[in-house]
C-alpha positions in Angstrom: 169.4 -32.9 47.8 166.4 -34.9 49.0 166.7 -36.3 52.6 165.5 -39.8 53.4 163.6 -40.4 56.6 165.2 -43.6 57.9 162.3 -44.2 60.3 159.8 -43.9 57.4 161.8 -46.4 55.3 162.0 -48.9 58.2 158.2 -48.5 58.8 157.5 -49.2 55.1 159.8 -52.3 55.2 158.0 -53.5 58.4 154.6 -53.0 56.7 155.7 -54.8 53.6 157.1 -57.7 55.6 153.8 -58.0 57.5 151.9 -58.0 54.3 154.1 -60.7 52.8 153.7 -62.8 56.0 150.0 -62.4 55.9 150.0 -63.6 52.3 152.1 -66.6 53.2 149.7 -67.4 56.1 146.7 -67.1 53.7 148.4 -69.4 51.2 149.2 -71.9 53.9 145.6 -71.9 55.2 144.2 -72.2 51.6 146.5 -75.2 51.0 145.5 -76.7 54.3 141.8 -76.3 53.5 142.4 -77.8 50.1 144.2 -80.9 51.5 141.9 -81.4 54.5 138.6 -80.0 53.3 136.7 -83.1 54.2 137.9 -83.2 57.8 137.3 -79.5 58.3 133.8 -79.8 56.7 133.2 -82.8 59.0 134.0 -80.9 62.1 132.0 -77.8 60.9 128.9 -79.8 60.1 128.9 -81.9 63.3 129.2 -78.7 65.3 126.5 -76.8 63.4 124.2 -79.8 63.3 124.4 -80.2 67.1 123.8 -76.5 67.6 120.8 -76.3 65.2 119.3 -79.5 66.5 119.6 -78.3 70.1 117.6 -75.2 69.2 115.0 -77.0 67.1 111.9 -79.0 67.9 112.1 -82.8 67.4 109.2 -82.7 64.9 111.0 -80.2 62.6 114.2 -82.1 62.8 112.5 -85.4 61.9 110.6 -83.7 59.1 113.8 -82.4 57.6 115.7 -85.7 58.0 112.9 -87.6 56.2 113.6 -85.5 53.1 116.9 -87.4 52.6 116.8 -91.1 51.7 119.8 -92.6 53.6 119.9 -96.0 51.9 119.9 -94.8 48.3 122.4 -92.1 49.2 124.7 -94.6 50.9 124.4 -97.0 47.9 125.2 -94.1 45.5 128.3 -93.2 47.6 129.7 -96.8 47.5 128.9 -97.1 43.8 131.0 -93.9 43.1 133.9 -95.0 45.3 134.0 -98.5 43.8 133.8 -97.0 40.3 136.9 -94.8 41.1 138.8 -97.8 42.5 141.4 -99.1 40.1 141.7 -102.9 40.5 143.9 -103.7 37.5 147.0 -104.3 39.8 145.5 -107.2 41.7 147.1 -110.1 39.8 150.3 -109.9 41.9 148.3 -110.2 45.2 146.3 -113.2 43.9 149.7 -115.0 43.3 150.9 -114.2 46.9 147.7 -113.6 49.0 149.2 -114.0 52.5 149.6 -110.3 53.2 146.0 -109.8 52.1 144.7 -112.6 54.3 146.7 -111.1 57.3 145.2 -107.6 56.7 141.7 -109.1 56.5 142.2 -111.0 59.8 143.3 -107.8 61.5 140.5 -105.8 60.1 137.7 -108.2 60.6 139.1 -110.3 63.4 141.3 -108.3 65.8 139.4 -105.0 65.7 135.9 -106.6 66.3 137.3 -108.6 69.2 138.7 -105.4 70.7 135.4 -103.7 70.1 133.5 -106.5 71.9 135.5 -105.9 75.1 135.8 -102.1 74.9 132.1 -101.5 74.2 131.3 -103.0 77.6 133.1 -100.2 79.5 131.5 -97.3 77.6 129.4 -94.8 79.6 126.4 -94.4 77.3 124.3 -96.8 75.2 125.1 -94.7 72.1 128.8 -95.2 72.4 128.6 -98.8 73.3 126.7 -99.5 70.0 128.7 -96.9 68.1 132.1 -98.3 69.0 131.0 -101.8 68.0 129.8 -100.4 64.6 133.1 -98.7 64.1 135.0 -101.9 64.9 133.0 -104.1 62.5 132.9 -102.0 59.3 135.2 -103.0 56.4 138.4 -101.4 55.2 138.3 -97.9 53.6 137.5 -97.8 49.9 140.1 -95.2 49.0 142.2 -94.0 52.0 144.1 -97.3 52.6 145.4 -97.3 49.0 146.2 -93.5 49.2 148.3 -93.9 52.4 149.9 -97.1 51.2 151.0 -95.4 48.0 152.2 -92.4 49.9 154.3 -94.5 52.2 155.8 -96.6 49.4 153.8 -99.8 50.1 152.3 -102.4 47.8 149.1 -100.8 46.5 147.8 -104.2 45.2 147.6 -105.6 48.7 145.6 -102.7 50.0 143.3 -102.7 47.0 142.5 -106.4 47.3 142.0 -106.1 51.1 139.5 -103.3 50.4 137.5 -105.4 47.9 137.6 -108.5 50.0 136.4 -106.8 53.2 133.8 -104.7 51.5 132.3 -107.7 49.6 132.4 -109.9 52.8 130.9 -107.4 55.1 127.3 -108.5 54.4 128.1 -111.7 56.3 130.9 -110.7 58.8 129.5 -107.3 60.0 126.1 -108.7 61.1 127.9 -111.6 62.8 130.1 -109.4 64.9 127.4 -106.8 65.6 125.0 -109.5 66.8 127.7 -111.0 69.0 128.8 -107.7 70.5 125.4 -105.9 70.9 123.1 -108.9 71.8 122.8 -107.6 75.4 122.3 -104.0 74.4 120.2 -104.1 71.3 117.6 -106.3 69.5 119.3 -106.8 66.1 117.9 -108.9 63.3 121.2 -110.2 61.7 119.4 -111.7 58.7 117.7 -108.5 57.9 121.0 -106.6 58.3 122.7 -109.0 55.9 120.0 -108.3 53.3 120.3 -104.6 53.8 124.1 -104.8 53.4 123.8 -106.9 50.2 121.5 -104.2 48.7 123.3 -101.1 50.0 127.0 -102.3 50.0 127.7 -105.4 48.0 125.6 -104.8 44.9 126.8 -101.1 44.5 130.4 -102.1 45.1 130.3 -104.9 42.5 128.3 -102.7 40.1 130.9 -99.9 40.4 133.7 -102.3 39.5 131.7 -103.7 36.6 131.2 -100.3 35.2 134.9 -100.0 34.8 135.2 -102.9 32.3 134.8 -100.7 29.2 138.2 -99.0 28.6 136.5 -95.6 28.0 134.7 -95.8 31.4 137.9 -96.9 33.1 139.9 -94.0 31.6 137.1 -91.6 32.6 137.1 -92.9 36.2 140.9 -92.6 36.4 140.9 -89.0 35.0 138.1 -87.9 37.2 139.0 -89.8 40.4 139.2 -86.6 42.5 135.9 -85.0 41.4 134.2 -88.4 41.9 135.6 -88.6 45.4 134.5 -85.1 46.2 130.9 -85.9 45.2 130.9 -89.1 47.2 132.4 -87.4 50.3 129.9 -84.5 50.0 127.1 -87.1 50.2 128.7 -88.6 53.3 128.8 -85.1 54.8 125.0 -84.8 54.2 124.4 -88.0 56.2 126.7 -86.8 59.0 124.9 -83.5 59.3 121.5 -85.2 59.5 122.8 -87.4 62.3 124.2 -84.4 64.1 120.8 -82.8 63.9 119.3 -85.8 65.7 122.1 -85.6 68.3 121.4 -82.0 68.9 117.7 -82.8 69.8 119.0 -85.2 72.4 121.3 -82.6 73.9 118.3 -80.7 75.0 117.8 -83.2 77.8 121.3 -84.5 78.2 123.9 -84.0 81.0 126.6 -82.1 79.1 129.3 -82.9 81.7 128.6 -86.6 81.6 128.4 -86.6 77.8 131.8 -84.8 77.5 133.5 -87.4 79.7 131.9 -90.2 77.7 133.0 -88.5 74.4 136.7 -88.2 75.5 136.7 -91.8 76.7 135.2 -93.4 73.6 137.5 -91.3 71.5 140.5 -92.6 73.4 139.2 -96.1 72.7 139.0 -95.4 69.0 142.5 -94.1 68.9 143.8 -97.1 70.9 142.0 -99.6 68.6 143.5 -98.1 65.5 147.0 -97.8 66.8 147.0 -101.4 68.2 145.7 -102.8 64.9 148.3 -100.7 63.0 151.1 -102.0 65.2 149.9 -105.7 65.1 149.5 -105.7 61.4 153.1 -104.2 61.0 154.9 -106.3 63.5 152.9 -109.4 62.7 153.8 -109.0 59.0 157.4 -108.9 60.0 157.0 -112.2 61.9 155.5 -113.8 58.8 158.4 -112.6 56.7 156.5 -110.1 54.5 158.7 -107.6 52.7 158.5 -104.0 53.8 156.0 -102.9 51.0 153.6 -105.7 51.9 153.8 -104.8 55.6 153.0 -101.2 55.0 150.0 -102.1 52.9 148.7 -104.6 55.5 149.2 -102.1 58.3 147.0 -99.4 56.6 144.4 -101.8 55.1 144.2 -103.8 58.3 143.6 -100.9 60.7 141.4 -98.5 58.7 137.6 -98.5 58.7 135.3 -97.0 56.1 133.0 -94.1 57.0 129.9 -94.5 54.7 129.0 -98.0 55.8 129.4 -97.0 59.5 127.3 -93.9 59.1 124.6 -96.0 57.3 124.5 -98.6 60.1 124.3 -96.0 62.8 121.7 -93.7 61.2 119.3 -96.0 59.3 115.9 -96.0 61.1 115.5 -99.7 60.6 119.0 -100.6 61.9 120.6 -98.6 64.7 119.0 -95.3 63.9 115.6 -96.4 65.2 114.6 -96.5 68.9 113.1 -100.0 68.5 116.5 -101.6 68.1 118.1 -100.3 71.4 115.3 -101.4 73.7 113.1 -98.4 72.9 115.9 -95.9 73.6 117.0 -93.4 70.9 120.8 -93.6 70.3 121.5 -90.6 67.9 125.1 -90.4 69.1 125.9 -93.9 67.9 127.4 -92.4 64.8 130.0 -90.4 66.7 132.5 -93.2 67.4 132.6 -94.0 63.7 133.3 -90.3 63.0 136.0 -90.2 65.7 137.6 -93.4 64.4 137.7 -92.0 60.9 139.1 -88.6 61.9 141.7 -90.1 64.1 142.9 -92.5 61.4 143.3 -89.6 59.0 145.7 -87.8 61.4 147.6 -90.8 62.7 148.1 -92.4 59.3 149.3 -89.2 57.8 152.1 -89.1 60.4 152.8 -92.8 60.0 152.9 -92.7 56.2 155.3 -89.7 56.3 157.6 -91.7 58.6 157.5 -94.8 56.4 158.2 -92.6 53.3 161.4 -91.2 54.9 162.7 -94.8 55.2 162.2 -96.2 51.6 162.5 -99.8 50.8 165.9 -100.8 49.6 164.4 -103.2 47.1 163.3 -102.0 43.7 159.9 -100.5 43.7 157.5 -99.9 40.8 157.1 -96.3 39.7 154.6 -94.3 41.7 151.1 -94.0 40.2 150.1 -90.5 39.2 147.0 -90.5 41.4 145.8 -87.5 43.4 146.4 -88.0 47.1 143.0 -87.1 48.7 141.2 -88.2 51.7 138.7 -90.9 51.3 136.0 -92.6 53.3 
């Protein structure tokens, strides 16, 4: 009769358990990478860009950056994002526009005012300008609706807020930037308005116009995720170029001072987003909005779009050139925008999950079958 070695059996069971656990960990990491690929890529490219830039000559970095036309690339990103934005549900918001007006006031009123005060206490010129840029960009083109839908909010409110703020930014963004940065930078508000019309307004309107044919609209709906991936990949290219320029400046920077400044401006970004989120939510309650409208106003009122912020901070003729900031290069001006965007992804994921666990008691329309992906 064959004898069974109990210790050998236990050892096999232990190895099998370890193998299964490693598979589950791998599956978890793959799922995490799939859901948060943009954020992980953002962190990777910022780090690698800073390292490569710090080891490269300024001439080689500038030569490489000149190969990528930032304006056409930004316009292309906004065209794609607007093309993938389904605006067919906006009729209800036009009939009762108060939640949209409130969200717009928070996004383009409260946040810029906070930015004006907080920029004055930043430790570096880059972060003073960069924080004001983050505060004055419009609502996100995709993420606000994604989180609103995930939390059970009124998607029509967030969509209309997105369209209103993005089409109005050519006038409001230069106004607030000129007001906030007049003592720190020489900004031509008229020129900036012209740039935003060409790079933001026209591509956004064109992207929506391309959806008018039913076949084009169906194509955009079916391929919303691939279109978003292409747009976000273009944003990552712009971020990497900015990080390269920041790496060049690290060659002569005081790392200790920079780290303190980074932590402080990041805390300011988090505070601005959380305060705007809370004001939009509780203010909506004071105005008597229903829960779904309050959720939509909270996300749309507090979120800021990444591509326009990156464009403003990196374009050589706006804040990417030394002539604007009194002859001083400010390559890190893009960092507060990146910090704001990354922070809102984490914070709003938690908030949306909390809202979703407490569904509205009123009847809600069926959830749209739209992929829940991160968006700029």
